Structure formats: C-alpha cells, structure tokens
PATI-776517 format. One record per atom (N, C-alpha, C, CB): residue in three letters; x, y, z. Coordinates in steps of 0.2 Angstrom, whole numbers, padded with zeros to 4 digits, always signed. Atoms other than C-alpha are relative to their C-alpha. Glycine has a CB too. Example, Ala and Ser with C-alpha at 12.3 -4.5 7.8 and 13.67 -1.06 7.14 Angstrom:
% PATI-776517
ala+0004-0006+0000ala+0062-0022+0039ala+0004+0006+0000ala-0005+0000+0006ser-0004-0006-0001ser+0068-0005+0036ser-0004+0005+0003ser+0002+0002-0007
***
This chain:
% PATI-776517
met+0000+0003-0007met+0000+0139+0189met-0006+0003+0004met+0007+0003+0003cys+0005-0003-0004cys-0013+0151+0196cys-0007-0003-0003cys-0001+0007-0001trp+0007+0003+0003trp-0027+0144+0184trp-0001-0007+0002trp+0001+0000-0007arg+0001+0007-0003arg-0023+0126+0189arg-0002+0000+0007arg+0007-0004-0001lys+0002-0001-0007lys-0025+0131+0207lys-0007+0001+0001lys+0004+0005+0004phe+0007-0003+0000phe-0041+0140+0204phe-0005-0006-0002phe-0001+0005-0005thr+0005+0005+0002thr-0049+0125+0194thr+0000-0006+0005thr+0003-0002-0007thr+0000+0005-0005thr-0043+0112+0207thr-0004+0001+0006thr+0008-0001+0002tyr+0004-0001-0006tyr-0051+0121+0221tyr-0005+0005-0001tyr+0005+0003+0006ile+0005-0004+0002ile-0065+0129+0212ile-0006+0000+0005ile-0003-0002-0007ile+0005+0000-0005ile-0077+0122+0225ile+0004+0000+0007ile-0004-0007-0001ala-0003-0001-0006ala-0070+0128+0242ala-0003+0006+0004ala+0008+0002-0002arg+0003-0005-0004arg-0074+0139+0256arg+0003+0007-0002arg+0001-0001+0008phe-0003-0007+0001phe-0072+0158+0255phe+0000+0004+0006phe-0004+0004-0006ile+0000-0005-0005ile-0067+0171+0268ile+0002+0007-0003ile+0004-0002+0006gly-0002-0006+0003gly-0067+0189+0263gly-0002+0006+0005gly-0004+0001-0006glu+0001-0006-0005glu-0067+0207+0271glu-0008+0001+0000glu+0004+0006-0003glu+0007-0002+0000glu-0085+0209+0266glu-0005-0004+0005glu-0003+0000-0007asp+0003+0005-0004asp-0090+0194+0277asp-0002+0003+0007asp+0004-0006+0001gln+0001-0003-0007gln-0089+0205+0293gln-0006+0004+0000gln+0006+0004+0002phe+0006-0005+0000phe-0103+0216+0287phe-0007-0004-0001phe+0001+0005-0006ile+0006+0004+0001ile-0115+0202+0284ile-0003-0003+0007ile+0001-0006-0005lys+0002+0002-0006lys-0126+0199+0299lys-0001-0007+0001lys-0007+0004+0001gly+0000+0007-0002gly-0125+0182+0307gly+0006-0004-0003gly-0006-0002-0003thr-0006+0003+0003thr-0109+0178+0297thr+0006-0001+0005thr+0002+0003-0006ser-0005+0001-0005ser-0096+0170+0308ser+0007-0002-0004ser-0001-0006+0004ile-0006+0000+0004ile-0078+0172+0301ile+0005-0005+0004ile+0004+0007-0001val-0004+0006-0003val-0069+0155+0305val+0004-0003-0005val-0004-0005+0004leu-0004+0004+0004leu-0054+0148+0297leu+0001-0007+0002leu+0007+0004+0000thr-0001+0008-0002thr-0054+0129+0296thr+0005-0003-0004thr-0007-0003-0002asn-0006+0003+0004asn-0043+0116+0289asn-0003-0002-0007asn+0001-0007+0003ser+0002+0001+0007ser-0054+0115+0273ser+0003+0005-0005ser-0008+0001+0000pro-0003-0005+0005pro-0047+0123+0257pro-0005+0006+0000pro+0000-0004-0007thr+0004-0006-0001thr-0052+0141+0259thr+0004+0005-0004thr+0000+0002+0007trp-0002-0006+0003trp-0050+0156+0248trp-0001+0006+0004trp-0003+0001-0007ile+0000-0006-0005ile-0045+0171+0258ile+0001+0006-0004ile+0005+0000+0006ile+0000-0005+0005ile-0049+0187+0248ile-0001+0007+0004ile-0005-0001-0005asp+0001-0007-0001asp-0047+0206+0251asp-0001+0004-0007asp+0005+0003+0005pro+0000-0003+0006pro-0054+0215+0236pro+0003+0007-0001pro-0008+0001-0002ile-0004-0007+0000ile-0047+0232+0241ile+0003+0001+0007ile-0005+0006-0001asp-0004-0001-0005asp-0033+0233+0253asp+0003+0007-0001asp+0006-0005+0002gly-0002-0007+0001gly-0029+0252+0256gly-0006+0004-0002gly+0005+0000-0005thr+0006-0003+0002thr-0047+0258+0255thr+0000+0007+0000thr-0006-0003+0004gln+0000-0007-0001gln-0044+0275+0261gln+0005+0003-0006gln+0003+0003+0006asn-0005-0002+0006asn-0029+0276+0248asn-0004+0001-0006asn+0006-0004+0000phe+0005+0001+0006phe-0042+0271+0235phe-0004+0006-0001phe-0004-0006-0001val+0004-0005+0000val-0054+0284+0240val+0003+0007-0002val-0004+0001+0007his-0004-0006+0001his-0041+0298+0239his+0004+0000-0006his+0004+0002+0006ala-0004+0001+0006ala-0034+0292+0223ala+0008-0001+0000ala-0001+0006-0005leu-0006+0002-0001leu-0018+0286+0230leu+0001-0007-0003leu+0002+0000+0007his-0002+0006+0003his-0009+0272+0221his+0001-0006+0004his+0005+0001-0005phe-0002+0005-0004phe-0006+0261+0236phe-0006-0004+0002phe+0003+0003+0007val+0006+0004+0000val-0020+0249+0233val+0001-0007-0003val-0006+0003-0003tyr-0001+0007+0002tyr-0020+0230+0232tyr-0006-0004+0000tyr+0006-0003+0004ile+0005+0006+0000ile-0031+0215+0228ile+0004-0006+0003ile-0003-0001-0007ser-0004+0005-0003ser-0026+0201+0239ser-0004-0007+0000ser+0002+0001+0008ile+0003+0007+0000ile-0030+0182+0236ile+0005-0005+0002ile-0003-0001-0008ala-0004+0006-0003ala-0024+0167+0246ala-0004-0006+0000ala+0003+0002+0007leu+0003+0006-0001leu-0028+0149+0246leu+0003-0003+0006leu+0001-0004-0006ser-0002+0003-0006ser-0027+0141+0263ser-0002-0008+0000ser-0002+0004+0007ile+0002+0007-0001ile-0027+0122+0266ile+0003-0002+0007ile+0003-0005-0006asn-0002+0002-0007asn-0026+0115+0284asn+0003+0006+0004asn+0005-0005+0000lys-0002-0006-0004lys-0024+0133+0290lys+0007+0003-0002lys-0001+0000+0007gln-0007-0002+0002gln-0008+0135+0280gln-0001+0003-0007gln+0005-0006-0001val+0001-0003+0006val-0007+0147+0265val+0005-0004-0005val+0002+0008+0000val-0004+0003+0005val-0001+0138+0249val+0001+0004-0006val-0003-0007-0001leu-0001-0004+0006leu-0004+0151+0236leu-0002+0007+0002leu-0006-0002-0005gly+0001-0007-0001gly-0003+0170+0237gly+0000+0004-0006gly+0005+0002+0006ile+0000-0004+0006ile-0007+0183+0225ile-0002+0007+0003ile-0006-0002-0005ala+0001-0007-0002ala-0006+0202+0228ala+0001+0005-0006ala+0005+0003+0006tyr-0001-0004+0007tyr-0010+0214+0213tyr-0003+0007+0001tyr-0005-0004-0005asn+0002-0008+0000asn-0010+0233+0211asn-0003+0001-0007asn+0006+0004+0002pro+0003-0001+0007pro-0022+0236+0196pro+0001+0006-0003pro-0007-0002+0000ile-0002-0007+0003ile-0017+0254+0195ile+0007+0000-0003ile-0001+0005+0006leu-0007+0000+0002leu+0001+0251+0193leu+0002-0006-0003leu+0005+0002+0006asp-0001+0006+0003asp+0000+0234+0186asp+0006-0004+0003asp+0001+0001-0008ile-0005+0004-0004ile+0011+0226+0200ile-0003-0006+0002ile+0003+0005+0005leu+0003+0006-0002leu+0008+0208+0203leu+0006-0004+0004leu-0002-0004-0006phe-0004+0005-0004phe+0016+0198+0217phe-0003-0007+0001phe+0001+0003+0007thr+0003+0007+0000thr+0014+0179+0217thr+0005-0004+0004thr-0002-0003-0007ala-0004+0006-0004ala+0020+0164+0228ala-0004-0006+0000ala+0002+0003+0007lys+0002+0007-0001lys+0017+0146+0228lys+0004-0004+0005lys-0001-0004-0007lys-0004+0003-0005lys+0022+0136+0243lys+0006-0005-0003lys-0004-0004+0005gly-0005+0004+0002gly+0039+0129+0240gly+0003+0001-0007gly-0002-0007-0001gln-0002-0002+0007gln+0042+0138+0223gln+0002+0007-0001gln-0006-0002-0005gly-0003-0007+0001gly+0048+0155+0227gly-0005+0005+0000gly+0005+0000-0005ala+0005-0005+0001ala+0040+0172+0226ala+0003+0004-0006ala+0001+0005+0007tyr-0001-0003+0006tyr+0039+0183+0211tyr-0003+0007+0000tyr-0002-0004-0006leu+0003-0006+0001leu+0036+0201+0206leu-0001+0001-0008leu+0004+0006+0003asn+0001+0000+0007asn+0028+0202+0188asn+0005-0005-0003asn+0002+0007-0003ser-0004+0006+0002ser+0036+0185+0185ser+0007-0001+0001ser-0002-0001-0007gln-0007-0001-0002gln+0053+0190+0191gln+0001-0002+0007gln+0003+0006-0002pro-0001+0002-0007pro+0060+0181+0206pro+0002+0006+0005pro+0006-0005+0001ile-0002-0005-0005ile+0062+0192+0222ile+0002-0003+0006ile-0006+0005+0002his-0003+0003-0006his+0071+0190+0238his+0000+0006+0005his+0007-0003-0001val+0000-0005-0005val+0071+0199+0255val+0007+0003+0000val-0002-0003+0007ser-0007-0003-0001ser+0086+0210+0260ser+0004-0005+0004ser+0000+0007+0003gln-0005+0004-0005gln+0101+0203+0270gln+0001+0004+0006gln+0006-0002-0004val-0001-0004-0006val+0099+0216+0284val-0001-0004+0006val-0004+0006+0000thr+0000+0004-0006thr+0103+0208+0301thr-0001+0005+0006thr+0006-0004+0000glu-0001-0004-0006glu+0104+0224+0312glu-0006+0005+0000glu+0007+0003+0001met+0005-0005+0000met+0090+0236+0317met+0003+0007-0002met-0003+0001+0007ser-0003-0007+0002ser+0102+0251+0315ser+0001+0001-0007ser+0007+0001+0004lys-0001+0000+0007lys+0103+0247+0297lys-0007-0001-0004lys+0005-0005-0003ala+0006+0002+0003ala+0085+0243+0294ala-0005+0006-0001ala-0003-0005+0005leu+0006-0004+0001leu+0070+0252+0287leu-0006-0004+0002leu+0000+0003-0008val+0005+0004-0003val+0055+0246+0297val-0007+0003-0002val+0001+0000+0008gly+0006-0002+0001gly+0037+0247+0292gly-0005-0002+0006gly-0003-0004-0006ala+0005+0001-0006ala+0022+0248+0304ala-0007+0003-0003ala+0002+0004+0006asn+0006-0002+0002asn+0004+0249+0298asn-0005+0003+0005asn-0004-0006-0004leu+0004-0004-0005leu-0006+0262+0308leu-0007+0000-0002leu+0003+0007+0001ile+0007+0000+0001ile-0024+0257+0308ile-0003+0005+0004ile-0003-0007+0001asn+0003-0005-0005asn-0036+0270+0315asn-0002-0003+0006asn-0006+0003-0004phe+0002+0002-0006phe-0039+0269+0333phe-0005+0005+0003phe+0006+0001+0005asn+0005-0005-0004asn-0053+0276+0345asn+0004+0004+0005asn-0005-0005+0004pro-0004-0005-0004pro-0047+0291+0355pro+0000-0003+0007pro-0004+0006+0001gly-0001+0003-0006gly-0039+0285+0371gly+0001-0007+0001gly-0006+0002+0005asp-0001+0008+0001asp-0037+0267+0365asp+0007-0002+0003asp-0001-0002-0007glu-0006+0002-0003glu-0024+0258+0376glu+0005-0002-0005glu-0001-0005+0005leu-0004+0003+0006leu-0018+0249+0360leu+0004+0006-0004leu-0004-0004-0004glu-0003-0006+0003glu-0015+0266+0352glu+0007+0003+0003glu-0005+0006-0001glu-0006-0003-0003glu-0003+0272+0365glu+0006-0005+0000glu-0002+0001+0008cys-0005+0005+0000cys+0006+0255+0365cys+0003+0000-0007cys-0003-0007+0001ile-0003+0000+0007ile+0009+0255+0346ile+0004+0006-0001ile-0006+0000-0005phe-0004-0006+0001phe+0015+0273+0346phe+0006+0000+0004phe-0004+0006+0001asn-0006+0001-0004asn+0027+0270+0360asn+0005-0005-0003asn-0002-0002+0007arg-0004+0005+0003arg+0033+0255+0351arg+0004+0003-0006arg-0004-0006-0003ile-0003-0004+0005ile+0036+0266+0336ile+0006+0005+0002ile-0005+0003-0005lys-0005-0004-0003lys+0046+0278+0346lys+0006-0004+0001lys-0002+0004+0007tyr-0006+0005-0001tyr+0058+0264+0351tyr+0003-0002-0006tyr-0002-0006+0005ile-0002+0002+0006ile+0059+0258+0334ile+0003+0005-0004ile-0006-0003-0005thr-0003-0006+0004thr+0063+0275+0326thr+0007+0001+0003thr-0005+0006+0001ala-0007-0001-0003ala+0077+0277+0339ala+0005-0005-0001ala-0001+0001+0007ser-0005+0006+0001ser+0084+0260+0335ser+0002-0002-0007ser-0003-0006+0003ser-0001+0002+0007ser+0082+0259+0316ser+0002+0006-0004ser-0006-0003-0002gln-0001-0006+0005gln+0086+0270+0301gln-0006+0004+0000gln+0002-0003-0007ser+0006-0004+0000ser+0068+0275+0300ser-0006-0005+0000ser+0000+0005-0005tyr+0006+0004+0002tyr+0050+0268+0298tyr-0004+0003-0005tyr-0003-0001+0007arg+0005-0002+0005arg+0037+0269+0285arg-0007-0003+0001arg+0003-0001-0007thr+0007+0003+0000thr+0018+0267+0284thr-0003+0003-0007thr-0003+0002+0006phe+0003-0002+0007phe+0009+0267+0267phe-0008-0001+0000phe+0003-0004-0005gly+0007+0001+0000gly-0009+0263+0272gly-0003-0006-0004gly-0003+0006-0003ser+0002+0006+0003ser-0009+0246+0264ser+0004-0006+0003ser+0000+0000-0008ala-0004+0005-0003ala-0004+0231+0274ala+0003-0005-0005ala-0005-0004+0005val-0002+0004+0005val-0003+0220+0259val+0007+0003-0003val-0005-0002-0005met-0006-0003+0004met+0009+0232+0250met+0006+0000+0005met-0002+0007-0002glu-0006-0001-0005glu+0020+0235+0266glu+0003-0007+0001glu-0002+0003+0006leu-0003+0007-0001leu+0022+0216+0268leu+0004-0002-0006leu-0005-0005+0002cys-0003+0002+0006cys+0026+0213+0250cys+0007+0004-0001cys-0005+0001-0006tyr-0006-0004+0001tyr+0039+0227+0251tyr+0006-0003+0004tyr-0001+0007+0003val-0005+0004-0003val+0048+0216+0264val+0002-0005-0004val-0003-0002+0007ala-0001+0005+0005ala+0047+0202+0252ala+0005+0002-0005ala-0006-0004-0003gln-0004-0003+0006gln+0055+0213+0238gln+0006+0003+0003gln-0004+0005-0003gly-0006-0003-0003gly+0068+0220+0250gly+0000+0008+0000gly+0006-0002-0005asn+0000-0007-0001asn+0062+0238+0250asn-0001+0002+0008asn-0006+0003-0004leu+0000-0001-0008leu+0058+0237+0269leu+0003-0006+0002leu-0008+0000+0003asp-0004+0005-0003asp+0068+0226+0280asp-0004-0004+0005asp+0007+0003+0003ala+0004+0003-0005ala+0055+0222+0293ala-0007+0004+0001ala+0004+0000+0007his+0007-0003-0001his+0037+0226+0298his-0003-0004+0006his-0004-0001-0007phe+0004+0003-0005phe+0025+0223+0312phe-0007+0003+0000phe+0003+0001+0007met+0007-0002+0000met+0006+0225+0314met-0003-0003+0006met-0004-0001-0006glu+0004+0003-0005glu-0006+0222+0329glu-0006+0005+0001glu+0004-0001+0007his+0006-0004-0001his-0024+0228+0330his-0006-0005-0001his+0000+0005-0006pro+0006+0004+0000pro-0041+0220+0333pro-0003+0000-0007pro-0005+0002+0005leu+0003-0001+0007leu-0046+0226+0315leu+0004-0004-0005leu-0001+0007-0002leu-0004+0004+0005leu-0032+0216+0307leu-0003-0007+0000leu+0008+0000+0003his+0003+0007+0001his-0039+0200+0299his+0004-0004-0005his-0007+0001-0003cys-0004+0005+0004cys-0033+0185+0290cys+0001+0002-0008cys-0002-0007+0000trp+0000-0002+0007trp-0037+0193+0273trp+0005+0006-0001trp-0007+0002-0002asp-0005-0005+0001asp-0025+0207+0276asp+0007-0002+0000asp+0000+0005+0007ile-0007+0003+0000ile-0010+0196+0278ile+0001-0007-0003ile+0002+0000+0008ala-0001+0007+0002ala-0013+0179+0271ala+0004-0001-0006ala-0007-0003-0002ala-0004+0001+0006ala-0007+0181+0253ala+0008+0003+0001ala-0003+0004-0005ala-0007-0003+0000ala+0008+0192+0258ala+0004-0004+0005ala-0001+0008+0003ser-0004+0004-0004ser+0013+0181+0272ser+0004-0006-0003ser-0004-0003+0006leu-0003+0005+0004leu+0017+0167+0260leu+0005+0003-0005leu-0005-0004-0004ile-0004-0003+0004ile+0025+0179+0248ile+0007+0002+0004ile-0003+0007-0003ile-0006-0001-0004ile+0037+0184+0262ile+0004-0006+0001ile-0002+0004+0007thr-0004+0006-0001thr+0042+0167+0267thr+0003-0003-0006thr-0004-0005+0004glu-0002+0003+0006glu+0044+0161+0249glu+0006+0005-0003glu-0005+0000-0005ala-0006-0004+0002ala+0056+0176+0247ala+0005+0000+0004ala-0003+0008-0001gly-0005+0001-0005gly+0066+0170+0261gly+0000+0004+0007gly+0007+0002-0003gly+0001-0004-0006gly+0059+0181+0275gly-0002-0004+0006gly-0004+0005-0001val+0002+0003-0006val+0054+0177+0293val-0006+0003+0002val+0006+0000+0005ile+0006-0002-0003ile+0037+0178+0300ile-0002-0003+0007ile-0006-0001-0005leu+0001+0002-0007leu+0032+0177+0318leu-0006+0003+0003leu+0006+0001+0005asp+0005-0004-0004asp+0018+0181+0330asp+0004+0006+0004asp-0003-0004+0005ile-0003-0006-0003ile+0022+0198+0338ile+0003-0002+0007ile-0004+0006+0001thr-0003+0003-0007thr+0025+0188+0355thr+0006-0004-0001thr-0006-0004+0003gly-0006+0004+0001gly+0039+0179+0347gly-0002-0008-0002gly+0005+0000+0006gly+0002+0006+0002gly+0029+0163+0344gly-0001-0001-0007gly-0006-0002+0005pro+0001+0002+0007pro+0024+0154+0328pro-0006+0005-0002pro-0002-0007-0001phe+0005-0004+0003phe+0014+0165+0316phe-0007-0004-0001phe+0002+0003-0006glu+0006+0003+0001glu-0005+0161+0316glu-0005+0005-0004glu-0003-0003+0006leu+0004-0004+0004leu-0017+0167+0302leu-0006+0003+0004leu-0002-0004-0006ala+0007-0002-0003ala-0032+0168+0314ala+0002+0006+0005ala-0003-0006+0004lys-0001-0006-0005lys-0023+0181+0326lys+0001+0006-0003lys+0006-0002+0004glu+0000-0006+0003glu-0023+0199+0323glu+0007+0004+0001glu-0006+0005+0003arg-0007-0003+0000arg-0004+0202+0323arg+0005-0004-0004arg+0002+0000+0008ile-0005+0003+0004ile+0011+0199+0313ile+0007+0004+0001ile-0002-0001-0007leu-0007-0004+0000leu+0030+0203+0314leu+0004-0004-0005leu+0004+0000+0007cys-0004+0003+0005cys+0041+0199+0299cys+0006+0004-0001cys-0004+0000-0006ala-0007-0003+0002ala+0059+0203+0294ala+0004-0004-0005ala+0004+0000+0007ala-0004+0003+0005ala+0072+0199+0281ala+0004-0006+0003ala+0004+0005-0003thr-0004+0005-0003thr+0082+0189+0293thr-0002-0002+0007thr+0008+0002+0000arg+0002+0002-0007arg+0080+0179+0309arg+0003+0005+0005arg+0002-0007+0002glu-0003-0004-0005glu+0093+0190+0318glu-0004+0007+0000glu+0007+0002-0003leu+0004-0006+0000leu+0083+0206+0313leu-0006-0001+0003leu-0001+0003-0007ala+0006+0001-0004ala+0067+0198+0319ala+0001+0000+0007ala-0003-0007-0003asn-0001+0001-0008asn+0074+0194+0336asn+0002+0007+0003asn+0006-0005+0001glu-0002-0007-0003glu+0081+0212+0338glu-0007+0004+0000glu+0005+0003-0005leu+0006-0003+0000leu+0064+0219+0333leu-0005-0002+0005leu-0003-0001-0007leu+0004+0003-0006leu+0055+0208+0345leu+0003+0003+0007leu+0001-0008+0000gln-0003-0003-0007gln+0067+0214+0359gln-0002+0008+0000gln+0008+0000+0000val+0002-0007+0000val+0063+0232+0354val-0007+0001+0002val+0001+0004-0007val+0007+0000-0002val+0044+0229+0355val-0001-0002+0007val-0003-0005-0005his+0001+0002-0007his+0045+0220+0371his+0003+0004+0005his+0003-0007+0001lys-0004-0005-0005lys+0057+0233+0379lys-0006+0005+0002lys+0005+0003-0004phe+0006-0004-0002phe+0041+0244+0379phe-0005-0004+0003phe-0002+0004-0006asp+0005+0004-0003asp+0029+0231+0383asp+0001-0002+0007asp-0001-0007-0004ser-0002+0003-0006ser+0038+0225+0398ser-0001+0006+0005ser+0007-0002+0000ser+0001-0006-0004ser+0036+0243+0405ser-0007+0002+0002ser+0004+0006-0003ile+0007-0002-0001ile+0017+0243+0405ile-0003-0006+0004ile-0004+0001-0006pro+0003+0005-0004pro+0006+0233+0417pro-0004-0006-0004pro-0005+0002+0005asn+0004+0005+0004asn-0005+0224+0404asn+0001+0001-0007asn-0008+0002+0001pro-0001+0000+0007pro+0003+0221+0387pro-0006-0002-0004pro+0006-0004-0001ile+0006+0002+0004ile-0010+0220+0373ile-0001-0007-0001ile+0000+0004-0006his+0001+0007+0002his-0006+0202+0368his+0002-0004+0006his+0005-0001-0005lys-0002+0004-0006lys-0002+0196+0386lys-0005-0006+0001lys+0000+0004+0006gly+0004+0006-0001gly-0009+0178+0388gly-0005-0002-0006gly-0005+0002+0006ser+0004+0002+0006ser-0017+0177+0371ser+0004-0003-0006ser-0004+0006-0003
***
C-alpha cells in the first residue's frame, strides 16, 4: 500500500523540517500533492539517547492528509493510516479509547521550549494546571508524533498543543492516524483542524474533546488577550 502511494506520487512537492533553515525558503502548504516529512521528531530525546523518537511521513492532497506513517526506528514501532482504511500499529488495527469524561482521562500536552517571560508559556502552564485538576493526570514525552499516536492507540485519551514552533510536519501523519483510529481532531479554538495552523486538540471522543475545550477556554477567558484570539 505504501509503495503504491510512493510510486503514484513520486513527483510531488516536499515540505520538511529542514526547510525552515534554508534561506529564502517559504513553507507554504498548497493543494498540490505534497509529502510532509519530519526526519526526527523528538530531537532532544534522540540527543540524550531516549527512545521517544519518530520519523513522520504524510501525503497531503488538497491540504488533506491521505496517508500517514510514523516510525520509531529504535523500538521498531510503525503506525500507519490511509484515508478511509483505518489505522494500524505494526499491521494490527488500533482504536482510540472510549473515555468521554475529563475525570477519567489521561491527557497529553507537548511542552515545547519557551523564551523566558513568554506570554504563551504562562498561558500553556496555566491551562495544564486546570487540566491536571480536572483529569486523572497529564503526560508529556517530548515527541509530538508519539503523543498523538498514543491517543490513536488508546494510551492517552486526549492531547493538545499550541506553539509558534509547531509546524505541519509535527502533526500531519499523526492527525490522520488519530482520525482513522476513530478519534476527534479540532483546532484548539473549537473550529475545524487546519494543518497550516500551529495548534491542535484531539480526543478519543467528541464528548471528551468538548470538555477539554471548556477547560482550556476557562483559563483563556480570564486573560485579556488569548493567544489564538482572532486567528
């Protein structure tokens, strides 16, 4: 299946994490068939010999992901999904959990490094305080791809991320893996998820997604300028 997709779209655009370091390169997701690649998600984990490292490959057509691959070469863990054909872990079907309430949920949150005094840092950490008080607990592993795939597999029940350094290659493959595993993906504002925006909220069920949104916005409503306001 993967080989057929590769050969069909062998001539296509590419977007990758390294593009941001090439002077004059503009990272724009178009409607053209595009491979979206992150060669190492969890770079600091890799540097420190932690096993939470993934290669992420996605194929986007009309800005919609139709193929997602996430591979941990250290542990030989392979997540795959093709639009309309389900999600798999090492060729075995996977499905999200059936948790519908925050009080029973284990929630993931990817904490990307912030600059000291960053307004978003305060916002994110205050959100986590609310989430910790409302849920069983939260987890962060330093790999956005892995954390999102854990939602697809049912190890985590929900997850959210928002940061200017979050890009489409961090979430493209895993976003399809989650939806094909039966999960829900939204923009953190509650609107439709968009690959080009630096934020994502996902959950095993729509009920849990709605409750997580309420928890996030409970804090956002208490500050004068929410990070995602008007964007």
